[in-house]
N, C-alpha and C positions, 0 to 999 in steps of 0.2 A: 392763491396764495400769494403773500408779499405786497398786498394791495397797499397797506398804510406805508410800509417801509419803502415800496417803489415810489410812492407819491412823494414822500419826503426826500429820499435820496436823488429822485430824478429831478427835483426842483434844485437841490444843491449843485448837481453835477451840471445842470443847464446853465446856472449862474457862473459856473467856472469856465465853461466853454469859450465865452467871449472875454475872458480876463488876458490882458496882453503881458502882465507881469505878475508874477506870484512873490508876496512878500510874506514874512513871519506872521504878520498881522491877519492877512486874509486866509492864511492856511490855518491859524488858530481858530478864526471864524467857522471855517469849513469843518474842521476837526469837531467843534462843538456840535454844530448841526447833525454831523454823522453820528456822533456819540448818542445825541438824543434820540435820534431815529432808530438806532439798533436797540437802545434800553426800551423805547416804547414798543418794539416788536417783539419783546420778551426774550431778547437774546441774552444769555448767562453773561454776568459781569466779567468773569475772567477772559471770556471770549472778546468782549468789547475792548477791554484794555489792551490785549494782544494785538488786535485788529487796528486800533488807533495808533499805538506805538509803531507798528510796522509801516503804516501809511504815512505817518509823520516824518519818520526816518527817510523814506524813499522821496517824499515830497520835497524835502530840503537838500536832496542830492542834486548833484550837477546835471543828471540826465533830464530832470524835470525843470529846473530853474533856467538851464541854459538852452532849453528846447526853443524852436520858433513858434510853437503853440503851447506853452506851459500849462494853460488850463486843460487842454485836451489830453496832455501828457499825464497830468494829475488824475483825470478821470480813468485813463487806462490803468494807473496804479491801483486805484479803488475797485477797478473791475477785476483785476488779477488777484488782489488780496481777498476778495469775496470768494473767489473760485478756489483760492489755496486753503481757506479756512474750511470750505465744504469738501475739499478732498481732491483738487487739481482736475482729475478726470475721472470718467465712470469705470467702476470696477465691476467687471462681469463675474458670474458664477463660475467656480472651478469644477467642471463636470468630467475632466479627462482622467477618469478611474475607470476600473473594471465595473461594468453595470452590475446591479443597479447603484447610481449614484444617491446616496441617501442624504436628503435635506431635512433637518430638524428645525421645526417652527416653535420659537418660544415666544411668550409675553403675557401681559395682565389680561384679565377678562374684559372684554368690551372694546379691545383695541381694534377688532376687526381681522382676527388671526384666521378663522375658518374661511372667510371670504376671500382673504389673501391667498390661502392655499389654492383655492379654485382659480384666482386670478393668475398666480405663478403657473399653475398647471397649463392653463390657455396658453400663457406667454410661451412656454417652453414647447408646446405642441405646434403653435402657429409659426413662431419665429425661428426656432432652432429645430423643428421637425423631430422632437424627441417624443417617444411613448412613454407616457406619465401614469404611474399608479399613486393613489392617495390612500391614507389610512388615518384614523383617529385614535388617539391613546388618551383621549380626554373622558375618563370614566366617572367623572363626578358631576358634570352638567348634563341632565337628562336627554336633551334635545341636540347635543353636540353631534353625535354619531349620525343621527338622521339628516340633521342639517348638512354635514359634509357629504352625504350620500346624494342629497339633493342637488347640491351645487357641482359635485362631480359628474352627475349625469348631464347637466347644463353644458359643460365645457368639453364633454367627451373624453373625461379621463377614467381610467379604471378604478373601482372602488374596491378597497379590501374590507370586508365586514369585520366588525368587533363588537362586544357587548359590554355593558357597565360592571359586570361581575369578574370580568378578567383582569390580570395585572397588566400594566402599560408596557412592562419590558417583554411580556410573552406575546403581547399584540404585535409590537415592533419587529420582533425576532421572526414572527409567523409571516408577517407581511414581507419582509425581506426574502424569505425563503420561497414565497409565492412569486415575487417580482422576478427572481432569478429564473424560475420555472416558465414564466410568461415572457421572458426576455424584454423586460421593461428597462428603459434607459434610466430612468428617474423614479425614485420612491420619495414622496413628500409625506412626513410624520407630523401631524397636528397634535399638539400637546395641551394639557390642561392649563387654564389661567386662574388667577386669583384676583380679587379686588385690590390688593396690595401685595408687596414683597414679603414672603414669610418663611420660616425655616423649613416647613413640611413641603412646600411648592419647590423649593431650591434643591431639597434632598432628592425628591422624586425625579426632577429633571437632571440632576447630576447622575443618578443612576441609571437613567434612560441613555443619557449621553455616552457613559462609558460602555454600556452594553451595545449599542449600535455604531459607535464610532463614526458619525456623519462626516461627510466631506464638507458639507455647508451648515452651520448653525446660525440661523437668522432670527434676529430679535425684531418682532412686530410691535411697533409703538405708535400711539395715537398723537399726531403732530399737534393737535388742538390743546394739548397739556403744555404746550411752550417748552420752557427750559426744564420743567419737571420730566419731559420725555427724555431728555439728555441724561438727567440724573438717573432715572429708572434704568435706562440702557447701561449706565455705568455699574449699578448694583447687579445686573445680570451678567455683566462683562467680567466682574470680579469674581463671580461664581461659576461661569461657563466660559470656555474658549470660543467666543463669539467670532463668526467670519464676516458678519454684515449686519446692517439694519435696513428694515422696510419701514418707511413712514406712511402711515395711513392718513386718510380723511383730509388730505392736503387741500382739497376743494373747498373745505369749510374754514380752513385755517388763513385768516386776513393778514396774520402777523409774521409768521415764518420763523419764529424764534428757534424752534425745535431743528429745522434744517440747517440753521447756521450754527448751532452749538454741539449737535450730536457728534459729529466727527471729531471736533476739538477736545470734548469731554472724554469720550469713549476711546479715540484713537482708531475706531472701526469706521469702515466707509458705509455711507449710505448706497445701497445697490439699487433700490426701488423706491418709487412714490406712488400711493394709491391716489388717483385723482377724480375719483367718482364711484358710484354704487355698482356700475355695471361690470361683468366680468372681464371686460376689454380695457376697463381703465386702471392699468397699471403701466407705469413708464420707467424704463432705466433712468437711474439719476445721473444727470450730467452736470457737474458743478459749473463748468465754464458757461454752459448755455443758460443755467439758472441766474447766474451772476449778470449776464447780459439782459435777461429779461426783468431783474430787479431794477437796473439802470434804465430801463425804456427803450433798449436797443434791439428789442425783439429776439426772436429765436428761429431763424429762418430755416436753419438745418433740421429742427425737429418738425416744423411745418411740412417741409419737402418729404421727410421720410414718412410721416403720417399720410400724405397725399398718395405717395407710392403704395402704401399698404393698404388703404382704406378705399381708394377710387375704384370705380367700375370702368376699367380702361377701354372695354368694348363700347360702352354706351358714350364714354367721352370722345372717342374715335368717330362714332356714328354721328354724334351732334356737330363735330368740327366738320365732317364731309357735308353734311346738310346745310351748315352755315356757308360753307364755301361754295356749294352750288346756288346759293341765293334763296334756299327755301326758308320759310318763316320759321322763327323761334316761337313755339307754341307753349301752353300751359302745362303740358304733358313734360315738355323739356325742362319747364321752371321747376316743376315738383321733383324731377329727377336731381336737379341742383340742389334743393333743399334737402333731400335725402343724403345726398353725397356729403353735405356739410354736416349734417347729423352724425354720420359715421365717422367723421374726422374729430368728433368730440364736442360739436356744437359751435355756435358763434362766438361765445365768450372764450372758449379755448383758443380758437383762431385768431381772435382779435389780441389776445394776451401775447401771442407769438410774432405779431407783426410789428416792425420798427415804428415807434413813433405813436402808435394807436393808444398804448397804455396812458401816454399823456395827454389825451383828448379830455375835454371837460367831462366830468362824472355824468352830467345830465345827457350829453350826447351818446355815451356808452350805454345809458340806461334805455335809451330809445329802441336799441335792437337787442333782443333777448331770445334764449331758446324757447320760451314759452310762446312767444310771437311767432317764430318759426313753425311750431306745432300747430298753432291756430291756422296759418297760411295753407299748411299741407292738408289739414282737415276740410278747409273750404275747397280746395282744388278736387280732393277725394269725393266732394259731394256733387261734383259736375258730372255731366254724361261725356262719353267720349268725344261726341260731336261739340260740345261746348268747349272742351279742353283745346280741341283742333281749331275751332273758330270762335274766339272768345267775343267777337262782334255781336253774335247772336244773344248774348246774355243781356236781357232788358228787364223790366219791372218784375214780371210774375216770376221769371226764372231766379232772379236775384232773391226773391223771398224763399223760394223753394230751397236754393243752395244754402241761404243763411239758416233756414229751420234744420236742414239735413246736417249741418256741421255744428249746431248750437251756438252760432255766432249771430251778428246782427247785420242788416242790409249794409249799413255804412262800413262795415268790415270787408264786406265783398266789394264795395266801391273802392275802398282804400287798396286792396289786393289787385283789382284791375288797373288801377292807376300806376302801382309799382311796377306790375307786368308791362305796361305800355312803355314806361320808361327804360326797362331793361330791353324790351324789343328794339326800341330805337338805338340802344347802345350796341345790341348784336348786329345791326344792319350796317353800323359803322365799321366793324370788324371784317366785313366783306371786301375781298379785292384790295388788300393792302391797307384797309382802314385802321386795322390794329396798330400798325406803326405810326400812322397819323396821330391816332388817339392818344398813344403813348407819349409822343413828342409834344402835344398840346398839354399833357398832364406834367411835363418834366418839372415844372416849378413847384407842383405840390407834392411830389414825392420826396422821401428821405434821401440825403446824399449817398451817392454810391448805388442806388437802386435801378438807375438807367443803365 
């Protein structure tokens, strides 16, 4: 998400950093660039106007103009205003009620509502240690109930059965009763969607809302619809007392207009964003971190959080001890590193969170992608345990067998072995204080403050 916006704004703020003195002229030029970048990202016009007015007012203030580094001070103003428009800080779910806490999910058909129910159930189970029950009150889409049952089983949430001939209010009330009996902490109700906002849909969801009185009413919206996502959110907010928004399909949205417009237009916080198809691909929405990411400053906090929750700490410790003792880094270790990276959202997700890396040339970024990582894993999986432990034995006939077994070419196997050899050399340098030496030698290549 935000690829285009990040590229345009990133270049604008990089130009500012070296500016020794700000004038009305260069501020005017900068504002023009920022306005164009936001409009191209499909940000709603009222949001763009408000953003530009606020930045301009602060840019001409004494704090910026009289600063020792006015360019960097203006970059901070842009960063702070981006975060402010999206909501300042993450707003968590309010679940501090007598169980079960009822969460009502609303949204149009095709926004990914049912999948988001499963993602949210998984998030609550794994991150907040809640016992979760889910139920479908969508009696119009034939496969909706079955789909929810399937994804609920995948994430380990309890599923309350319903049928298409039942009334949605009766389904919800029966589910609440059952959740109380089973002592579930949270009940998530999936509701029917339509292709567009209509009176029948609004009437039904209003009736359902008043019957169950949910603690959270979340609107699920497809971020790829741009500023239309914000407008649809407003239509639902006018009809229902929404408590928050979940933006889906943000991994396919290169513009980011919905994320920048929704909070401003609806007044409701974005609580989560869907960042992929897997049930693990749901992240709490942190405006200040997203703003930092847009400006190419990375998101190291999210990166560390992902590492802590996704990494196999036992394997990491085992590898550290192995390297410390001077034992070789083998292909089995290399494969483990690839799996760990995949568990953290893949190479694209990691690179997007590292400072400076989003500003790399596009060609360089394209050289490393998740498909290539999967190819490397497939090649290593086609090797015998002995070959993984002693890669030097992999010669002509073995290479052909490995290539055939992984569906790749012999040159792909050669490329992997070359990459592995380079990584093995790097790992040797880390032995006996080598890590510190290596970091010192890299000092000039790292972003400011990283050392």
